[in-house]
RONU-436919 format. One line per field, with one value per residue: residue in one letter; chain; x, y, z of N, C-alpha, C in turn. Coordinates in nm, 4 decimals. Example, Ala and Ser with C-alpha at 12.3 -4.5 7.8 and 13.67 -1.06 7.14 Angstrom:
resn (A; S)
chain (A; A)
n_X (1.3190; 1.2850)
n_Y (-0.5690; -0.2250)
n_Z (0.7800; 0.7080)
ca_X (1.2300; 1.3670)
ca_Y (-0.4500; -0.1060)
ca_Z (0.7800; 0.7140)
c_X (1.3200; 1.2900)
c_Y (-0.3300; 0.0030)
c_Z (0.7800; 0.7870)
END
This chain:
resn (M; A; N; S; L; F; A; P; E; L; D; F; V; T; T; S; R; R; Q; R; T; V; G; V; R; F; P; L; S; R; T; E; G; G; D; W; S; K; Q; F; D; R; D; L; I; Y; A; G; F; K; Q; L; L; L; T; Q; K; G; E; R; V; M; F; P; N; F; G; T; N; L; R; R; Y; L; F; E; P; V; T; Q; S; L; K; D; S; M; D; A; E; I; R; E; A; A; R; L; Y; E; P; R; V; V; I; R; D; V; S; I; T; N; A; P; G; G; N; E; E; F; N; G; I; Y; I; L; I; N; L; S; F; V; D; D; A; A; S; Q; E; Q; I; E; V; V; L; T; T)
chain (A; A; A; A; A; A; A; A; A; A; A; A; A; A; A; A; A; A; A; A; A; A; A; A; A; A; A; A; A; A; A; A; A; A; A; A; A; A; A; A; A; A; A; A; A; A; A; A; A; A; A; A; A; A; A; A; A; A; A; A; A; A; A; A; A; A; A; A; A; A; A; A; A; A; A; A; A; A; A; A; A; A; A; A; A; A; A; A; A; A; A; A; A; A; A; A; A; A; A; A; A; A; A; A; A; A; A; A; A; A; A; A; A; A; A; A; A; A; A; A; A; A; A; A; A; A; A; A; A; A; A; A; A; A; A; A; A; A; A; A; A; A; A; A; A)
n_X (-6.1925; -6.1119; -6.2651; -6.1618; -6.1143; -6.1456; -6.2361; -6.4762; -6.5682; -6.3488; -6.1273; -5.8615; -5.5846; -5.3810; -5.0385; -4.9596; -4.9350; -5.0283; -5.2460; -5.3670; -5.4928; -5.3700; -5.2995; -5.2487; -5.2707; -5.5325; -5.6016; -5.2675; -4.9923; -4.6172; -4.4121; -4.1995; -3.9708; -3.9944; -4.1450; -4.4833; -4.7612; -4.9463; -5.2607; -5.4713; -5.6634; -5.9896; -5.9862; -5.8694; -6.0922; -6.2908; -6.2102; -6.1849; -6.4294; -6.5786; -6.4188; -6.5160; -6.7782; -6.7379; -6.6516; -6.6860; -6.8903; -6.7375; -6.5052; -6.2694; -6.0139; -6.0579; -6.2322; -6.5338; -6.7634; -6.7116; -6.7900; -7.0324; -7.2980; -7.3728; -7.3424; -7.5028; -7.7333; -7.7395; -7.8621; -8.1121; -8.4556; -8.4859; -8.6592; -8.8649; -8.8552; -8.5991; -8.4213; -8.4817; -8.3731; -8.0829; -8.0397; -8.0517; -7.8485; -7.6358; -7.6272; -7.6097; -7.3490; -7.2002; -7.2616; -7.1598; -6.8746; -6.7508; -6.7742; -6.7187; -6.8498; -7.1774; -7.4416; -7.6573; -7.8262; -7.9248; -7.9111; -8.0607; -8.0270; -8.1031; -8.0255; -7.8278; -7.8515; -8.0379; -7.9300; -7.9997; -7.8524; -7.6882; -7.5900; -7.6630; -7.6178; -7.6313; -7.5111; -7.5457; -7.4328; -7.4902; -7.3050; -7.1801; -6.9047; -6.8587; -6.7001; -6.7592; -7.0234; -7.1235; -7.0103; -7.0513; -7.0494; -7.0025; -7.0491; -6.9965; -7.1065; -7.0601; -7.1801; -7.1489; -7.1946)
n_Y (-3.9991; -4.1994; -4.4508; -4.7782; -4.8571; -5.1426; -5.2599; -5.1534; -5.1429; -5.1011; -4.8740; -4.6405; -4.5083; -4.2209; -4.0826; -3.9033; -3.6046; -3.5666; -3.4399; -3.5715; -3.8255; -4.1356; -4.4165; -4.7319; -4.7538; -4.9563; -5.1316; -5.2804; -5.1587; -5.0183; -4.7614; -4.5599; -4.5646; -4.7820; -4.8164; -4.8581; -4.7622; -4.4836; -4.3509; -4.0482; -3.8762; -3.8100; -3.9604; -4.1744; -4.2829; -4.3032; -4.5054; -4.7067; -4.7458; -4.8527; -5.0827; -5.2084; -5.2572; -5.4244; -5.6563; -5.9778; -6.1087; -6.3154; -6.3362; -6.1912; -6.2698; -6.3294; -6.1118; -6.1626; -6.0551; -5.8208; -5.6614; -5.7127; -5.8936; -5.8796; -5.9902; -6.2240; -6.1633; -6.1362; -6.3267; -6.2821; -6.1539; -5.8118; -5.6533; -5.4265; -5.5186; -5.6405; -5.4346; -5.2999; -5.4571; -5.4652; -5.1985; -5.1770; -5.3321; -5.2454; -4.9572; -5.0634; -5.1823; -4.9504; -4.7978; -4.9592; -5.0009; -4.8011; -4.5035; -4.2661; -4.1644; -4.0387; -4.1888; -4.0616; -4.1293; -4.4217; -4.5692; -4.8539; -5.0626; -5.2929; -5.2194; -5.0013; -4.6909; -4.7507; -4.9760; -5.2655; -5.5038; -5.5423; -5.7592; -5.8103; -5.6058; -5.2648; -5.0462; -4.6966; -4.4775; -4.2188; -4.0142; -3.8287; -3.6795; -3.7273; -3.5026; -3.2831; -3.2169; -3.0923; -3.1788; -3.3705; -3.6903; -3.9725; -4.3043; -4.5862; -4.9098; -5.2095; -5.5276; -5.8317; -6.1301)
n_Z (-0.4836; -0.7412; -0.9582; -1.0409; -1.3788; -1.4662; -1.2325; -1.0813; -0.8025; -0.6555; -0.5178; -0.5673; -0.4813; -0.5882; -0.6234; -0.8317; -1.0107; -1.2769; -1.5094; -1.7138; -1.8813; -1.9743; -2.2069; -2.3497; -2.6868; -2.8863; -3.1763; -3.0548; -3.1316; -3.2332; -3.1786; -3.3939; -3.2136; -3.0791; -2.8520; -2.7107; -2.8715; -2.7538; -2.6385; -2.5461; -2.3002; -2.4276; -2.6426; -2.5621; -2.3546; -2.5485; -2.7066; -2.5253; -2.4684; -2.6716; -2.7030; -2.4867; -2.5534; -2.7493; -2.6351; -2.5450; -2.2674; -2.0299; -2.1650; -2.0791; -1.8586; -1.5234; -1.5068; -1.5416; -1.5946; -1.7352; -2.0186; -2.2974; -2.4166; -2.6781; -2.9334; -2.9210; -3.0168; -3.2980; -3.4742; -3.4124; -3.5147; -3.5640; -3.3657; -3.1608; -2.9116; -2.8895; -2.9612; -2.7342; -2.5335; -2.6006; -2.5898; -2.3140; -2.2074; -2.3362; -2.1761; -1.9172; -1.9166; -1.9518; -1.7261; -1.5281; -1.6073; -1.7366; -1.6461; -1.7203; -1.9342; -2.0591; -2.1958; -2.4549; -2.6600; -2.8182; -3.1158; -3.2995; -3.5780; -3.8642; -4.1202; -4.2072; -4.3596; -4.5063; -4.6741; -4.7639; -4.8369; -4.6044; -4.3569; -4.0778; -3.7375; -3.6663; -3.4750; -3.3527; -3.1302; -2.9371; -2.7324; -2.4520; -2.2701; -1.9078; -1.7974; -1.9455; -2.0512; -2.2639; -2.4840; -2.7983; -2.8935; -3.1215; -3.1547; -3.3539; -3.3738; -3.5216; -3.5885; -3.7207; -3.9128)
ca_X (-6.1163; -6.1702; -6.3005; -6.0835; -6.1806; -6.1695; -6.2979; -6.5560; -6.5849; -6.2346; -6.1157; -5.7432; -5.5021; -5.2407; -4.9594; -4.9511; -4.9819; -5.0750; -5.4113; -5.3756; -5.5381; -5.2915; -5.3194; -5.2174; -5.3488; -5.5756; -5.5004; -5.1555; -4.8520; -4.5314; -4.3965; -4.0866; -3.8652; -3.9990; -4.2484; -4.6043; -4.8518; -5.0328; -5.3775; -5.4666; -5.7786; -6.0998; -5.9776; -5.8681; -6.2128; -6.3621; -6.1530; -6.2087; -6.5955; -6.5936; -6.3595; -6.6146; -6.9008; -6.7138; -6.5909; -6.7980; -6.8822; -6.6396; -6.3503; -6.1672; -5.9765; -6.0639; -6.3294; -6.6384; -6.8764; -6.6605; -6.8224; -7.1623; -7.3385; -7.4394; -7.3344; -7.5777; -7.8605; -7.7034; -7.9577; -8.2523; -8.5171; -8.4557; -8.7894; -8.8462; -8.7917; -8.4774; -8.3692; -8.4666; -8.2644; -7.9492; -8.0083; -8.0518; -7.7215; -7.5209; -7.6280; -7.5377; -7.2029; -7.1266; -7.2666; -7.0684; -6.7375; -6.7148; -6.8708; -6.6896; -6.9355; -7.3130; -7.4932; -7.7505; -7.9155; -7.8891; -8.0078; -8.0223; -8.1060; -8.0236; -7.9935; -7.7621; -7.8595; -8.1285; -7.8571; -8.0595; -7.7829; -7.6126; -7.6257; -7.5981; -7.6910; -7.5629; -7.5695; -7.5198; -7.4411; -7.4564; -7.2658; -7.0958; -6.8246; -6.8922; -6.6172; -6.7844; -7.1645; -7.1835; -6.9686; -7.1198; -6.9491; -7.0781; -6.9666; -7.0702; -7.0623; -7.1242; -7.2232; -7.1851; -7.1644)
ca_Y (-4.1193; -4.2628; -4.5923; -4.8412; -4.8916; -5.2733; -5.3119; -5.0271; -5.1488; -5.0839; -4.7397; -4.6316; -4.3573; -4.2179; -3.9539; -3.8546; -3.4875; -3.5203; -3.4235; -3.6133; -3.9627; -4.1825; -4.5645; -4.7949; -4.7877; -5.0853; -5.2370; -5.2595; -5.1082; -4.9696; -4.6354; -4.5824; -4.5800; -4.9062; -4.8132; -4.9004; -4.6417; -4.4336; -4.2711; -3.9591; -3.8195; -3.8717; -4.0851; -4.3389; -4.3161; -4.3475; -4.6459; -4.7997; -4.7912; -4.9497; -5.2146; -5.2739; -5.2935; -5.5410; -5.7871; -6.0754; -6.1312; -6.4012; -6.3194; -6.1167; -6.3478; -6.2714; -5.9871; -6.2402; -5.9858; -5.7245; -5.6457; -5.7199; -6.0213; -5.7932; -6.0523; -6.3088; -6.1059; -6.1626; -6.4189; -6.2625; -6.0581; -5.6921; -5.6048; -5.3258; -5.5753; -5.6852; -5.3009; -5.2626; -5.5319; -5.4273; -5.0662; -5.1825; -5.3954; -5.1187; -4.8840; -5.1434; -5.1999; -4.7897; -4.7638; -5.0655; -5.0109; -4.6600; -4.3800; -4.1169; -4.1214; -4.0087; -4.2365; -3.9705; -4.2003; -4.5615; -4.6222; -4.9905; -5.1031; -5.3886; -5.2030; -4.8722; -4.5780; -4.8157; -5.0830; -5.3862; -5.5823; -5.5604; -5.8720; -5.7882; -5.5052; -5.1544; -4.9567; -4.5771; -4.4537; -4.0838; -3.9855; -3.7006; -3.7155; -3.6590; -3.3810; -3.1816; -3.2367; -3.0164; -3.2453; -3.4788; -3.7900; -4.0867; -4.4571; -4.6927; -5.0519; -5.3039; -5.6838; -5.9043; -6.2706)
ca_Z (-0.5147; -0.8601; -0.9558; -1.1425; -1.5067; -1.4844; -1.1098; -1.0295; -0.6721; -0.5993; -0.5157; -0.5414; -0.4364; -0.6815; -0.6011; -0.9509; -1.0265; -1.3941; -1.5013; -1.8386; -1.8823; -2.0841; -2.2206; -2.4398; -2.8040; -2.9357; -3.1385; -2.9939; -3.2248; -3.1561; -3.2363; -3.4477; -3.1127; -3.0306; -2.7430; -2.7238; -2.9012; -2.6650; -2.6450; -2.4374; -2.2684; -2.4877; -2.7518; -2.4692; -2.3202; -2.6464; -2.7484; -2.4039; -2.4350; -2.7961; -2.6678; -2.3547; -2.6148; -2.8336; -2.5504; -2.4969; -2.1441; -2.0229; -2.2464; -1.9927; -1.7448; -1.4140; -1.5194; -1.6289; -1.6097; -1.8389; -2.1733; -2.3297; -2.4994; -2.7965; -3.0454; -2.9174; -3.0882; -3.4479; -3.5609; -3.4036; -3.5649; -3.4900; -3.3073; -3.0631; -2.7858; -2.9155; -2.9371; -2.5727; -2.4631; -2.6527; -2.5123; -2.1686; -2.1846; -2.3485; -2.0474; -1.8057; -1.9292; -1.9456; -1.5999; -1.4458; -1.6297; -1.8088; -1.5837; -1.7631; -2.0764; -2.0748; -2.3126; -2.4754; -2.7476; -2.8718; -3.2286; -3.3327; -3.7019; -3.8987; -4.2417; -4.1900; -4.4668; -4.6323; -4.7356; -4.7743; -4.8258; -4.5115; -4.2996; -3.9177; -3.6653; -3.6716; -3.3499; -3.3360; -2.9750; -2.9092; -2.5946; -2.4077; -2.1581; -1.7850; -1.7630; -2.0700; -2.1009; -2.3974; -2.5948; -2.8475; -2.9889; -3.1767; -3.1716; -3.4376; -3.3608; -3.6537; -3.5410; -3.8533; -3.9002)
c_X (-6.2012; -6.1799; -6.2135; -6.1773; -6.2348; -6.2435; -6.3662; -6.5627; -6.4720; -6.1785; -5.9411; -5.6904; -5.3754; -5.1651; -4.9417; -4.9987; -5.0238; -5.2205; -5.4584; -5.3930; -5.4609; -5.2996; -5.2580; -5.3176; -5.3948; -5.6096; -5.3346; -5.0615; -4.7560; -4.4846; -4.2640; -3.9548; -3.8890; -4.1094; -4.3765; -4.6746; -4.9304; -5.1634; -5.3975; -5.6156; -5.9112; -6.0796; -5.9512; -5.9895; -6.3014; -6.3351; -6.2016; -6.3708; -6.5908; -6.5182; -6.4608; -6.7415; -6.8685; -6.6659; -6.7047; -6.7753; -6.8263; -6.5145; -6.2542; -6.1388; -5.9978; -6.1638; -6.4533; -6.7477; -6.8393; -6.7165; -6.9852; -7.1825; -7.3992; -7.4436; -7.4481; -7.7451; -7.8409; -7.8064; -8.0930; -8.3345; -8.4914; -8.6170; -8.7563; -8.7985; -8.6607; -8.3821; -8.3583; -8.3798; -8.0989; -7.9153; -7.9644; -7.9107; -7.6266; -7.5290; -7.5762; -7.4020; -7.1341; -7.1568; -7.1751; -6.9186; -6.6874; -6.8014; -6.8317; -6.7707; -7.0854; -7.3561; -7.6243; -7.8679; -7.8540; -8.0006; -7.9579; -8.1049; -8.0170; -7.9907; -7.9487; -7.7881; -7.9527; -8.0465; -7.9172; -7.9784; -7.6820; -7.6586; -7.5614; -7.6648; -7.6046; -7.6290; -7.4874; -7.5476; -7.3999; -7.4415; -7.2137; -6.9881; -6.8655; -6.8367; -6.6751; -6.9303; -7.2264; -7.1374; -7.0692; -7.0335; -7.0400; -7.0053; -7.0663; -7.0118; -7.1388; -7.1001; -7.2528; -7.1468; -7.0177)
c_Y (-4.1446; -4.4093; -4.6372; -4.8878; -5.0550; -5.3399; -5.1903; -5.0601; -5.1139; -4.9294; -4.7498; -4.4908; -4.3470; -4.0923; -3.8623; -3.7010; -3.4674; -3.5348; -3.4968; -3.7654; -4.0163; -4.3363; -4.6056; -4.7655; -4.9022; -5.0408; -5.2171; -5.2582; -5.0394; -4.8561; -4.6785; -4.5986; -4.7028; -4.9038; -4.8220; -4.7379; -4.6121; -4.3552; -4.1865; -3.9382; -3.8852; -3.9536; -4.2027; -4.3563; -4.3693; -4.5014; -4.7329; -4.8517; -4.8602; -5.0715; -5.2676; -5.3275; -5.4102; -5.6553; -5.8657; -6.1085; -6.2651; -6.4335; -6.2836; -6.2176; -6.2671; -6.1491; -6.1043; -6.1403; -5.8342; -5.7343; -5.6769; -5.8656; -5.9757; -5.9128; -6.1776; -6.2802; -6.1047; -6.2166; -6.3973; -6.1600; -5.8983; -5.6412; -5.4971; -5.3986; -5.6023; -5.5490; -5.2502; -5.3329; -5.5016; -5.3114; -5.0889; -5.2369; -5.3012; -4.9935; -4.9560; -5.1434; -5.0533; -4.7769; -4.8387; -5.0178; -4.8742; -4.5339; -4.2486; -4.0859; -4.1157; -4.0654; -4.1365; -4.0524; -4.3447; -4.5922; -4.7679; -5.0111; -5.2025; -5.3615; -5.0570; -4.8082; -4.6751; -4.9478; -5.2063; -5.5151; -5.6279; -5.6582; -5.8478; -5.6694; -5.4004; -5.0733; -4.8272; -4.5093; -4.2841; -4.0672; -3.8600; -3.7471; -3.6485; -3.4983; -3.2579; -3.2328; -3.1979; -3.0827; -3.3496; -3.5603; -3.8885; -4.1998; -4.5293; -4.8092; -5.1507; -5.4306; -5.7433; -6.0442; -6.3160)
c_Z (-0.6382; -0.8629; -1.0750; -1.2702; -1.5013; -1.3270; -1.0327; -0.8759; -0.5925; -0.5840; -0.5154; -0.5406; -0.5469; -0.6089; -0.7126; -0.9661; -1.1740; -1.4195; -1.6526; -1.8018; -2.0054; -2.0511; -2.3219; -2.5610; -2.8449; -3.0654; -3.1245; -3.1427; -3.1629; -3.2441; -3.3001; -3.3390; -3.0669; -2.9059; -2.7821; -2.7400; -2.7890; -2.7074; -2.5190; -2.4309; -2.3367; -2.5785; -2.6578; -2.4070; -2.4479; -2.7084; -2.6390; -2.4204; -2.5627; -2.7564; -2.5399; -2.4451; -2.7095; -2.7671; -2.5045; -2.3508; -2.1172; -2.0811; -2.1853; -1.8749; -1.6272; -1.3895; -1.5939; -1.6647; -1.7066; -1.9771; -2.1970; -2.3915; -2.6413; -2.9075; -3.0474; -2.9947; -3.2410; -3.5274; -3.5152; -3.4872; -3.4953; -3.4816; -3.2082; -2.9398; -2.7816; -2.9090; -2.7948; -2.5002; -2.4857; -2.5993; -2.3531; -2.1396; -2.2208; -2.2284; -1.9509; -1.7879; -1.8954; -1.7906; -1.5023; -1.4698; -1.6998; -1.7658; -1.6272; -1.9235; -2.0144; -2.2085; -2.3433; -2.5673; -2.7989; -2.9711; -3.2928; -3.4788; -3.7717; -4.0716; -4.2423; -4.3464; -4.5771; -4.7098; -4.6908; -4.7710; -4.7453; -4.4254; -4.1593; -3.8461; -3.6660; -3.5541; -3.3550; -3.2077; -3.0010; -2.7597; -2.5983; -2.2801; -2.0291; -1.7641; -1.8671; -2.1274; -2.2317; -2.5017; -2.6447; -2.9278; -3.0415; -3.1881; -3.2538; -3.3966; -3.4623; -3.5999; -3.6717; -3.8244; -3.9662)
END
């Protein structure tokens, strides 16, 4: 049985024979035919994981623990302690709400590429997918004021 993305403690059964994961593309947009744009498979997982990271806890109705509180770190000095806290929060969110990804490495800096004019936090996450551990993907998350 598969775990639901939004309520990992709930299992569900489906009679679908489709092997492909399909979902709505975010941000929401329409196709020329008027249907909602869709995403498939890894693109859907990738986008969902990024959405999980950028969603503030308490922002989702009925799911107060969905998301992270990464924005609360914006005005803190980027120390090793802060990096460790952010890393732990990212990994915990992935463990609870996106078990289809495996986080390989999390890199956190306040000046990506040596850009000292950048005012925020830059997070680079190296990950792979559970169904293909050899795959390597990167997600960039930029938190700014």
